[in-house]
C-alpha positions as a printed Julia matrix, in Angstrom:
257×3 Matrix{Float64}:
 -60.72  -32.68  -46.36
 -63.86  -32.7   -48.33
 -67.09  -32.93  -46.36
 -69.87  -34.64  -48.36
 -73.23  -33.08  -48.15
 -74.84  -35.88  -50.19
 -73.93  -39.55  -49.64
 -73.79  -42.36  -52.19
 -73.82  -46.01  -51.54
 -70.17  -46.4   -52.66
 -67.85  -46.31  -49.68
 -65.02  -45.1   -51.85
 -66.89  -41.88  -52.46
 -66.53  -41.12  -48.72
 -63.32  -42.6   -47.4
 -61.15  -44.51  -49.86
 -57.93  -44.97  -47.97
 -54.8   -45.23  -50.27
 -52.37  -48.11  -49.98
 -49.9   -45.73  -48.49
 -52.38  -44.58  -45.79
 -53.31  -48.2   -44.94
 -49.67  -49.18  -44.75
 -48.97  -46.33  -42.26
 -51.93  -47.02  -40.15
 -51.41  -50.73  -40.02
 -47.68  -50.87  -39.3
 -46.34  -47.57  -38.07
 -48.89  -45.97  -35.85
 -49.33  -49.07  -33.78
 -45.63  -49.25  -32.89
 -45.13  -45.56  -32.44
 -48.19  -44.57  -30.35
 -46.31  -44.58  -27.24
 -43.23  -42.71  -28.64
 -43.1   -39.34  -26.75
 -42.5   -37.21  -29.91
 -45.34  -39.0   -31.74
 -47.63  -38.47  -28.76
 -46.7   -34.75  -28.6
 -47.49  -34.25  -32.22
 -50.89  -36.06  -31.86
 -51.7   -33.88  -28.76
 -50.96  -30.76  -30.63
 -53.11  -31.61  -33.43
 -55.98  -33.08  -31.37
 -55.14  -36.47  -32.97
 -55.35  -36.32  -36.65
 -57.49  -34.67  -39.3
 -61.03  -36.08  -39.88
 -59.96  -38.22  -42.78
 -57.0   -39.85  -41.0
 -58.7   -40.11  -37.5
 -61.58  -42.0   -38.96
 -59.35  -43.9   -41.26
 -57.44  -45.2   -38.3
 -60.62  -46.38  -36.62
 -61.62  -48.27  -39.86
 -58.24  -49.95  -40.1
 -58.07  -50.79  -36.5
 -61.53  -52.35  -36.66
 -60.8   -54.27  -39.84
 -57.4   -55.74  -38.81
 -58.03  -56.2   -35.11
 -61.63  -57.43  -35.21
 -62.78  -54.14  -33.42
 -60.33  -54.64  -30.57
 -59.65  -50.89  -30.2
 -56.93  -50.85  -27.65
 -54.64  -48.46  -29.5
 -57.22  -45.79  -30.19
 -58.51  -46.12  -26.6
 -55.13  -45.41  -25.18
 -54.5   -42.33  -27.43
 -57.88  -40.76  -27.04
 -57.94  -41.28  -23.25
 -54.67  -39.36  -23.21
 -55.95  -36.65  -25.41
 -59.25  -36.15  -23.71
 -57.79  -36.42  -20.17
 -55.1   -33.91  -21.07
 -57.72  -31.62  -22.54
 -60.09  -31.72  -19.51
 -58.32  -28.87  -17.52
 -58.59  -26.62  -20.59
 -62.33  -26.15  -19.63
 -61.61  -24.85  -16.21
 -61.56  -21.1   -16.51
 -62.18  -18.21  -14.29
 -62.5   -14.55  -14.95
 -63.67  -12.58  -18.01
 -63.86  -13.79  -21.7
 -63.96  -17.44  -20.73
 -65.43  -18.66  -24.09
 -62.81  -16.65  -26.08
 -60.01  -18.08  -24.03
 -61.43  -21.59  -24.31
 -61.61  -21.34  -28.08
 -57.81  -20.26  -28.09
 -57.04  -23.3   -25.93
 -58.93  -25.81  -28.08
 -57.4   -24.7   -31.41
 -54.85  -27.22  -32.83
 -51.24  -26.06  -32.44
 -49.82  -28.36  -35.14
 -50.85  -30.18  -38.38
 -52.15  -33.76  -38.7
 -49.12  -36.14  -38.41
 -50.15  -38.1   -41.53
 -50.91  -34.99  -43.57
 -47.62  -33.53  -42.68
 -45.8   -36.75  -43.62
 -47.47  -36.47  -47.04
 -50.14  -39.36  -46.82
 -53.2   -38.68  -48.87
 -55.73  -40.41  -51.11
 -52.98  -40.86  -53.78
 -50.24  -42.27  -51.49
 -48.35  -45.44  -52.64
 -47.47  -48.16  -50.25
 -45.53  -51.46  -50.17
 -48.61  -53.43  -49.24
 -50.23  -56.42  -50.96
 -53.64  -55.95  -52.58
 -55.5   -58.15  -50.07
 -54.23  -56.04  -47.33
 -55.5   -52.97  -49.09
 -58.89  -54.56  -49.55
 -59.08  -55.49  -45.83
 -58.03  -52.04  -44.77
 -60.93  -50.57  -46.74
 -63.53  -53.07  -45.31
 -65.94  -51.13  -43.2
 -67.77  -54.28  -41.94
 -66.3   -54.48  -38.39
 -66.24  -50.59  -38.09
 -69.96  -50.39  -38.91
 -70.78  -53.26  -36.68
 -69.09  -51.42  -33.73
 -70.95  -48.22  -34.6
 -74.37  -49.77  -34.85
 -73.98  -51.84  -31.68
 -73.03  -48.73  -29.76
 -75.3   -46.27  -31.41
 -77.86  -45.86  -28.51
 -75.02  -44.41  -26.47
 -73.2   -42.27  -28.79
 -76.19  -41.07  -30.79
 -77.09  -38.42  -28.14
 -73.7   -36.9   -28.35
 -73.6   -36.07  -32.09
 -72.61  -32.44  -32.89
 -75.6   -30.58  -34.33
 -73.59  -28.62  -36.86
 -72.03  -31.87  -38.18
 -75.44  -33.59  -38.48
 -77.27  -30.49  -39.62
 -79.81  -30.63  -36.72
 -80.7   -28.23  -34.08
 -78.79  -30.17  -31.31
 -76.85  -27.78  -29.08
 -73.99  -30.15  -28.75
 -70.78  -29.41  -30.58
 -67.56  -31.14  -31.65
 -64.37  -29.25  -30.87
 -64.21  -27.65  -34.31
 -67.81  -26.4   -34.31
 -67.53  -25.18  -30.76
 -64.65  -23.03  -31.76
 -66.63  -21.68  -34.71
 -69.73  -21.04  -32.44
 -67.67  -19.06  -29.98
 -66.0   -17.0   -32.83
 -69.46  -16.13  -34.16
 -70.97  -15.35  -30.69
 -73.35  -18.32  -30.92
 -71.98  -20.15  -27.93
 -73.13  -18.85  -24.58
 -72.82  -21.49  -21.87
 -69.42  -22.92  -21.15
 -70.82  -25.12  -18.39
 -72.99  -26.96  -20.77
 -70.07  -27.87  -23.09
 -67.77  -28.71  -20.09
 -70.46  -31.12  -18.75
 -70.86  -32.82  -22.03
 -67.14  -33.19  -22.49
 -66.63  -34.58  -18.9
 -69.22  -37.31  -19.49
 -67.2   -38.54  -22.52
 -64.07  -38.47  -20.46
 -65.57  -40.4   -17.57
 -66.84  -43.27  -19.84
 -63.68  -43.25  -21.91
 -61.48  -43.81  -18.94
 -63.5   -46.76  -17.93
 -63.31  -48.18  -21.47
 -59.43  -47.72  -21.7
 -59.17  -49.33  -18.26
 -61.16  -52.41  -19.37
 -58.18  -53.54  -21.51
 -56.05  -54.0   -18.38
 -55.91  -57.71  -17.1
 -57.44  -56.83  -13.68
 -60.49  -55.29  -15.34
 -61.21  -57.84  -17.98
 -64.93  -58.38  -18.37
 -65.92  -54.83  -17.35
 -66.39  -53.47  -20.99
 -69.8   -52.16  -21.75
 -71.38  -50.92  -25.06
 -71.91  -47.5   -23.34
 -68.3   -47.09  -22.41
 -67.08  -48.41  -25.8
 -69.3   -45.77  -27.51
 -67.23  -43.01  -25.7
 -64.28  -43.85  -28.07
 -66.44  -42.89  -31.14
 -67.56  -39.78  -29.3
 -63.94  -38.83  -28.38
 -62.64  -39.28  -31.87
 -65.64  -37.15  -33.24
 -65.27  -34.48  -30.55
 -61.69  -33.99  -31.6
 -61.96  -34.26  -35.3
 -65.69  -33.97  -36.25
 -68.61  -36.26  -36.98
 -69.18  -35.74  -40.78
 -67.12  -38.57  -42.05
 -68.26  -40.97  -39.46
 -71.92  -40.26  -40.22
 -71.17  -40.61  -43.94
 -69.61  -43.95  -43.41
 -72.72  -45.26  -41.64
 -74.96  -43.8   -44.42
 -72.96  -45.78  -46.9
 -73.65  -49.11  -45.13
 -76.28  -51.59  -46.31
 -78.56  -50.45  -43.48
 -78.71  -46.85  -44.96
 -78.8   -44.93  -41.58
 -80.74  -41.67  -41.32
 -80.51  -38.82  -38.77
 -83.58  -38.1   -36.76
 -84.75  -36.72  -33.45
 -87.2   -38.36  -30.92
 -89.88  -36.45  -29.23
 -87.61  -35.2   -26.46
 -85.32  -33.61  -29.19
 -82.5   -35.95  -28.36
 -80.39  -36.7   -31.38
 -80.09  -40.24  -32.47
 -79.49  -42.34  -35.57
 -81.94  -44.88  -36.71
 -81.65  -47.55  -39.28
 -83.91  -46.66  -42.24
 -86.53  -49.31  -43.22
């Protein structure tokens, strides 16, 4: 997909989901997410491509009032399954890690032919709702203090050493990644909070959800597929978010005044 280096205020310039994509994300994926063959395809591709991963987050937030149960279930599965991949002994650990982290299959939606031009049997008001970023941006802004420090430095064009999966692989291939323990620890912190967040949807854990744990879903999607589209969607909001760093060099996003 295209990664936009400059961002306009028109959301359609960043992520304009087609009627076909919205129809798929609204109807199909919610019912098939527990299907073993679908889950296997999603595991092999680390979820979906950046466009469709964030597109699903937007659609879920729009239609379900930011009740993100489906994505929480999937990304808990992906991240917990991936955790043992960081456990390596012996020589060439980073090279072996990069091999393990590479996707083994294509994005499910791309493979099915869904793209920006896909047609769908869906009414115009459904398309309009599926493209509405309001709930998604509210979720992102509310949880920003907690996902902000996890943003990939390469995705945000800063000097943060944190990396999404894609840029970690690239850094390993160019010899820039040195410390596997640093990336393992960062990954483990996301998994720990995501497990709590996914558990909070269970009846016996109602009322335990926190903004900090909810932010881990954003971090998990971004770790798997990249941060660029997510950051672009925030910058397209009325708040016009900027990237900055505080005095301790921790990455964060602040709402521009």
